C-alpha angles and dihedrals in degrees: 000000000000123000088244093060092043089054091048092052091049091053090049091051092050090049091049090054101042106034094064089047091052091046091051091050091050090048092051091050091052093048090056091053093094127163089265092048091051091050093047094048097043098070097213095085106057093129092047092049092049089050093048090051093047091049093051093240100127095100094043094051092043097052111024119071112253145161105221125197096209120201115214123231087261090055092054089047089062091065117099115277112279096019096110092045091050091050093048088054091053108054095181094054090042092051091049092051093047092050086051085068095057136072119198110247135031109289119178121210093252091056092042089060089061092053098064114154129044116356128184113236127209092268089056093249123127122249129182119242116195136170119217122178090340096309126113119233130188116209088349094279106064110075122194102237097171117025131194106020096172123224131177091254102036134310146281127235107195114224131195097219136038110258107241125195149250111074123222086039120250110277096014092114099031095077091208110184096202140033130035124301113256129230096033123137097167100093134239125330089264093047091053093048091050095047097042098069097213095086106056093129092047092049091049090050094048090051093047091049093051093240100126095101094043094051092044098052110021118075112252145158105222125198097209120201115213123231087261090055092054089046089062091065117100115277112278096019096111092045091050091050093048088054091053108053094181094054090042092051091049092051093047092050087051085068095057136072119198110247135031109288119179120212093251092056091042088061089061092053097065114153129044116356128184113237127209092268089056093249123126123249129182119243116195137170119216122176089342096308126113119234130188116209088350094279107064111074122195103237098171119027134197107016097173122224131179090253103035134307146282128235108194115224131195097219136038110258107240126194148251111074126224086041116245 
């Protein structure tokens, strides 16, 4: 046998010995990359990691298979002062809240988008999973900002707010026409619009019209157009409105009803309704969905604020009504 073939056989034997060893080492490394490991090593989840440790959930989230909706440190920082400290002092309540951020099993974002509606979380409570403009939301407020961070025992979907029970939210079925919704920790109507990220044009308009105080203290139901809704207006419309604060204020108040009106009660008020600028708008229900002036559809209902609620609409509501 030639020296060349002897050398080739030697190389093959070495490979046979060391490649399986290297594969085993890589496999072992992957198996230790649990949900908890990912959270610890990431650096954006220090509050979550501290909470998981305090609640005694490290073993559960390292061995069982879960899909975890993981709030960032910034998400926890949005909670009212003292909330995190109170939870850390109450391990049972903390454990329950953390398990409300997990679903048993490994659910990718594509599959999650087919599960819209009520979902049962790991603490056996119901949460609401919705899809809006391609993004996943839990209980309306918690948006998945980074999906499908893979771990060896499931995956993480990063969310920008802590997911707070109950679902449906307190007051969403009560249809109360006055007073503030209860059980909300998300701030005023203006706070929610600012923090959400889908209402930058609306927020700019509210500020330009001098309505920040009114919509932060008075009790209102606001039909809030998204940025995409404003973008559907003819070119130059938004700029013209921003240059005319009186007309802008009038239009914005045409998107609000005094009082706190849940979607269930709104569906009983079909017909002409008086908006906050004292003009009439038309409220209709078609195939279970609420429409204002025929064109503006409520695409997300009952986002609860401390001074009312928001119903998100996909078009700007334009007077007059009935339409000319």
